[in-house]
N, C-alpha and C positions, 0 to 999 in steps of 0.2 A: 283673728282676720288682719289685725292691723299689721301684724308682723308678717303675714303673708303679702300684703300689699307692699310694705316697705321691701321687702325681697325681690318682690315682683318689679316695683319701679328700679331698683338698684340693677337688677338683672338687665331690665330694658336699658339702662343708661350705659351699662357695660357693652351690650350689644351693639348700641349706637356709636360710642367713642371708640369701641376697639377696630382697629384697622382690619380690613378684610384680608384673607389669605391671599398671597399673590400666587396665581396660577402658574403652574410648573413652565408652561410654554410663554409666559411673560418674562422668563429670565434668559431665553434664548434668541440670538437675533439671526437672521438669514442675511448673508452678504452675497455677493456675485461669485466668489468662489468656495463659499461653505457657511455652515453655522457656527456660532460662537456663544460660549457661556460665560458672563462675567460675573463681577460679584457687588456687594454693596460697600460703598465707603464708609469708613468710621464715622460715627456720629461726630467726633471732633472736628472731622475733616468736612463735614457736609455731606449729602448721600446721593444713588442711581443703578439698572440691569438690562439685557438682551436685546439683538438685533440681526440685519441680514446683510450682506454687502454685494457687490456688483459681480464678483468672481463665480459665485454660485454656491456657498457656503454659508453656515450659522454660528454665532457665538454663545456659548452658555453662561449664565449668571446665577448665583447663589444670592438669596437674600432674605432681610427680615420684611417687616411690613411697614406701610405707611409711606410718607413723602421723603423717600431716600435719594441720594446721589448714586448712581450705578456706574460702575467702571468696567470697560471692555478692553484689557490690555494685551500686547504682543500679537497683535493680528497682522499676517503678512500683508505688505501692500506690492510686494514685487518678490520674484524668484531669488532665492539665496545667490548674492554676486560670488561665487567660489567657483575653483577649478578653471574651465574655459570661459566662465561669466566674470571672472576678476579683470577689472579695467575694461568693462563693456557697460554701454547703456543698460539700465534696469529693464529686466523682462517681466512679463505679466506674472503675478502669484500663482502658485501650482494650487488647483483646487483639492479639496480634502472631502473625504466621507465622514459622516457622523457628526458629532458636535466637538469642536475644538474647546479646549479649555482656556479661557481667556481673563484669568485671575490673577495672572502675573506678567510683569514686563518682559519682554523679549532681550536677549543680549545687548549690552552696548556695543556699538562699532569700535574697531581695534583702535587703541589709544593706551598711552600711558596714564597711570593715575592722574586724575585732573581735579585737584583742590576739593571736590565734594565726591564722597564714596557713594555709591549707589546700592553695593552689595551684589551687583550682577555681574556675570561673567563677562568678558570681551570675546567677539567672535566676528568674522567676516560675515557670517549668516545674523545679520543684524536689523534688516529692514523692514521693520514692524510700527504700526500705528497703534495708539492708545487714546480711549474717549471716556470722557465724563459726561454723562447726562442724567438729568433728573428723571424720577419715576414718571409713568404714565406719559410714556414718550411716542408710543404707537401711531398716535394721530396728530402729534405735535409738529410745528414746522417751527423750531427755535432758531434764533441767529446763531451761526457757527463761529468760533474762533480758533485758528489753527496757529499753534506756537512753534517758531524755530529756534532751537536754542543757539547760544552763542558757545565760544570756546576756542577762538582764534583759528578755525578750522583744522584744530590737532585734537580738540577734546569735546565732551558735552555729551549728554544724554536726555532724552524725555522722561527718564525714571527719577531724575533729582527730586527729592521732596520739597525743593524750594518749588518746583514747577508743577506741585500737585494742583489739578483743576478743579478740584471739589468745591471751593469757596465760590469760584467764577461761575461754576455752573449752578450753584444756587441762586445766581443772579438771573437766571432764565435764560443762560447760552447754553450751546454744546461745546466743550471743550476738546480740543483734538492736540496731541503731541506725538511727534514720529522721529525716528533715529534716521541719520544719513552718514553716506561714508564721508571720512576725514581724513586729512593727512594722506600720505602716500597712495593710500587705498581710494581715497576720492578725488585727487586732484594730480596725479601724475600723467604728464603727457610725455610722449616719446615717438620718435619719427616712423618706428614699426608698427606702433598701435595706430597712428595715423593713416600709414599705408594699408591696415587691414580693414579699417573702419569704411563703412559706404559712404560717410561723409567727409572722408579724408582728413580726421581731425581727431583730436585726443584731448585728455583733461576734463575737467568739468563734471566728472562723473556724481559729484555729491549734489551739484545743482540740478543735474537730471534726476537724481533720486527726489529731490524737493518737488519737482514738477509731477514725477510720477506719484508721489504721495497726495499732492494737490488734485491729481485726476482721480485717484482712489476716493478721496473724499467727496467730490462732484458727484461720483458713480454710487457711492453707498451710505452717504451720511443721512439720507432721508430714513433710513431703516432704523436709526438711533433718535429720531426725533428732531434732526437738523434741516434747515433750509437750504439746500444747494445753490440757491440764487442770493443767499446771504452770506457769504464766507469771507470773513475778515482774517488776514495773517497778521500775526504780531510776533514780534523777535527782538532780542537784544544783542548787541555787539556782532558776531560773525552771523546772527540770526537776522539782524537788522541790514547787515550788508547784504546778505543773501535776497532779502526783500527789495532792496534798493537794485541789485542786478537783475533780478528777476522782472522788475518794472521796465526794464530795457530790452527784455528778450521777446523775441516774437513767439517763442514757444510757450511762455507762460500766460499770454494774452488772455483775459476771460476765465482765468481759473481761480481769481478772487475779486469782490467787489469793493474792499475796502483794505486798508493796511496802517498798522500802526509800527513805526520804526524808532526803536530805543536806543540811542549811541551808535549811529550808524557810521561808516567810514566809506566813502567812495573816492578812491585814489587811483593814479593812473595803473592800469594792469598790465601785467606782461603779455605779449603776444605769442601766439602759437609757436613760431620759430625758436623763439628765447626758451620757452618752456621745454620744448623739444631737445634742443641742446643740452639743458640742465638735465632732462631725465635720461639722455643717452651718454652723460658723463657719470651717471651711477652706474650703468652697465649698456654696453652697445646692444646686446642681445636681450630682446623683451622674453625670449624663451627662458632665457637662464633666470630672468627676475620673476617668471612664472614658477620655476621651479622652488623659488625660496619659501620656507613657511611664513606665516602671516608674522610670528615674532621675529623673524630675521627680518623682514621688510619694515617691521616697526621701528627698528634700530636706525632706520635711514629717514626717519620722518622729518629731520632737520637739514636734509641736504640734497632733497630731489628736485626743489624748485628755484627759480631764478631768485638773486639777491635783488632787492629794490634799491634803486638810487635815490629815493624820496622818503625813506624812513627815518624819522626822528625819535622813535621810541628805544628804549634801552635794550628791547628784544626784537626778534624777527618772525613772523608767522608765513607760513604758505598762504596762496591765494588761488582764487579763480583766475582764468587768464581769458584774454579776447582770442576766441578759438575760431571765429568765423560760422558758427553755427548757434551754440547755445548764446553767446554774445557776439555778435556780428561786428559791432563798433563799441569803441571806448566809452563805457557807461558815463563817464564825465560829459562826453560831447552830447550824448543823448540828453542829459539832464538840462545842459546849457541851452540847447535847441528847442526843449519843451516836448520832443517827440517821444515822449515815455509813454508807457500804458497807464494813463493818468487815471486815478480812482481817488475817493476821500481818503485823505491820509491826516494821522497825527504823526509829527516827527518832533523829537526832542532830544536833549543831553542832560547829563548831571552837571552841577556847578564845578566840580575840581576833578573832570574825566582824566586828566592827564597824571594824577597821583599815583595811581596804580601803573602806570607804565614808565614813571621816571625812578631815578636813583636818590629821589632826596630823602633817603634815610640815612645819607651821608652828607656832611658837611659839603657846601658849596660856596667857593669865594665867589665875589663880583668879577674878578679877573676870568676865573674859569667859566662862568655863565657867559660872559661876553664872546670868549673864545669859541664856546660851544654855539652860540648863534651865528656867528660869523662863518664857521665849519657847516652847518647844516643850511644856512641860507644865502650865502655869499653876498650878492650885491644888495639883497632886499634887508640885510642886517641892521643898517642905520635906522631904517624906519621901524623896524620890528623892536628894537631896543628902545626906541623913543617911546613907543606906546606900551612898552613894558619895563618901565623903570624899576630898579633894585632900590628900595626905601627900607626904613626901619620895619613899616609895616608889613612890607612885601619882600622879603629876604631872597636872595639869588635862586635859592632851590624852589621856593613857591613861584617864582617868575617863570623859571624854567618848566615847571608842572603845568603853568596856565598856558604856556606856548604850546606845548606837546598836546593838551588838550583841544587848543584852537585849531592847531593844523591838522589834527586827526579827525575830530569830531565836530567841533562847532562849525568850522568852515564847511565839511561836508552836509551837516543838517540844513545850512542856508541853502546850499546848492539844490539839495532835493526839494525843499519848500518852494525856491524859487521857480525850479523846473516844472513841478507838478501845477503849481498856481497859474501857471500860463493858460491852462486849458481846463483846469478842475478849481472851481471856488471853492469848494468845501476842503480846505487845507488849512491845518491848524499845528501850532508849534507850543512846545512846552519847554520848560526848566524845571528841573527837579534839584531842591537845594536842601531837603531835610536829612539830618544824621539822626540815626536811630538813637533813642535814649538822650537827645540834647547832647550828644557829643561835640566836642570842641572844633572837630575839621568839618568842612563843607562836603557834601556827598561826592564821592566818586564813583568811578566806571561799577556798574554793576548794582549800586546800592538801591536803585529804585524797583528791583525785581521783588522782593519780599512785600512791597506795599501792593504791586501789582496783583500778586496772587494771594495775598493776605496770609503770607506764610512766615511771619516774623518770628515765629517759634522754631523755625527749620534752622540748619545750618546754611550758611551763605558764603559766598566768595570774600566777604570782608566781615571779619567777626565783629559782633556787636553786642551789646547789653541787651537785658530783656526791654520789650517795648513799653512806653509808656502811653497813658489814655490817649495824648496828642498823637502818637504814632498810629494807633489802632484807629483813630478819627480820620487821619490823612488816608490811611489804606483803604478805609470804606469809601472815601470821596474819589479816590482814583479809580477803584473797581467799579463804582458806579459811572463814572465818565467813560471808561474803557468799554464797558458792556452797553452802554447808551450808543455809543459810535458804532459798535457792532450792530446794533438793532436799527439804526436810522440813519447811519453814515453822517452824523452830526452828535458831537458831544454835549450839547446844550440840551436842556430839558428843566422839567418842574424839578425843585430842589437842588438843581446843580448850579455850580458857579458859572456866571457867563464868560464863555471862551470866544474871544473875537478871531474871525476868519483872517488867515495870513494875508498881509498884502507887502509887496517889494518896497514901498515908501516908508514905512514905519516899523516892520519887523516886529508885529505884537506877538505877543506868547502869553500863556498862563503859567504862573510859576507856581509849583506844587512845594510848598513849604510850610512854615508857620509865621503868618497866615498864607492861606492861598490868595494870590493876587494878579492882577495883570500888568505886564511890563512891556517894554519895548526896546529895541536895538540892542540886544544883548552882545556886548563886546564888540561892538560893530566896528571901531577904529581898528581894534588888534584883528579882526577877521580880515578887514580891508587890506591891512598890511600883508597878510599871508597868502591871500587869494592868488596873486601872480606867481606864486612858487610852483603851483601846478599848471599853470597855464602854458607855460612854456614846455611842458613835457607830454602834453596830448595834441600837439599841433600835427 
């Protein structure tokens, strides 16, 4: 009898604690274009499955039981931009019947191998979205975080393991990543393309893809447990540049409620005429360019766009343009006037952004450094040299790296903060200083990414040692701040470090380093010296 009672108690405990089997239909989501089936993320990544979109289809997900993070990958948010749709605005996705497999990422957009391998094929047919959401999403209304990848507008993918959204999703948000056209496929302008366009413009197809993806999120994310009225876009490098540009575009107004810009650059952009001239120099006939294969076009990724007269880096990248439609006005002017699509924002930089983009692997003499400053900055050189002196502690290579960081990132960050804060008080600045594993160098471009995604074990743009407990602690703090901001539009809350709102008078910021602390007026004298460099170019 005792044995039977013990067995019954044990059985009852098993029944109570064992997770209920997931209903098959819970793994499939209905979207506006069809149904999709997802899968459960690995336990080490965190966990979630199935939803519906606004084009009329469903997504299918396989699962274990319990509180998982479910992933739905490779869902089309636009029609394949191939054939006659190459170099055109994204068109609505094609509906499908049945349940579409959404357990794998879609193809990466056309690019040459770019630092981190995804294992995906490359294709022009690449406009897909991927989602991470926690289980029990059917009736949930969770904050949504949409990530826009960087890569200099020539590379990048939502499939990078570095950007795995599972651990962020475990914080109570829905994470979205998507691919957008890059390089010559995303930003070629050409007079014949403009003539064929109803808007009489061309280029900026990659930005139009981003807008289409955000519209897809607004229309479909509720099926995956997301709140379409609490969408935060966040991005790094070219992804942050994209967000800054979208904040000046009338086409993007209302598509996101908050924004996080990590290492953004807002430089004077080429206009449509200059971009058309550069595109026509590649080939005067757009029909001839349409005849080329994707692989043949990829070979021209470096010579289809106008050369910038204000580039201080050792390399050049293509860029969006002021086309009169997506971007009607120079974005710098919009931020200066405060006439942006102002939303609560977090904007920040890393301590040594310029190191990734300088040649300081090679020795630089003081004379070479001084000549470089004069060549790049002309009449501004004396003041820039004065506030960036070469010393034993700061050799010439380091001083040049610091100036590149100021000119490209720190000045732009201040421009965005000041422009947004004119009408939106919930504006917050940060500085990231931590080097993984207590390394000797300050953090350079992209090094905050594995902290934001808690992906310190994954391949990154900058090789780093295994994380220390201090790295993991900082990653947790950043994830909680980012997701708190996505939830409320304010990164302050119980158990979080006090983060002051930005004001022009004192330039306050929160430093994410060891320790986390408030600072003010980061490199103010240096940025003041560089600021006029751009003002002459946007008159």
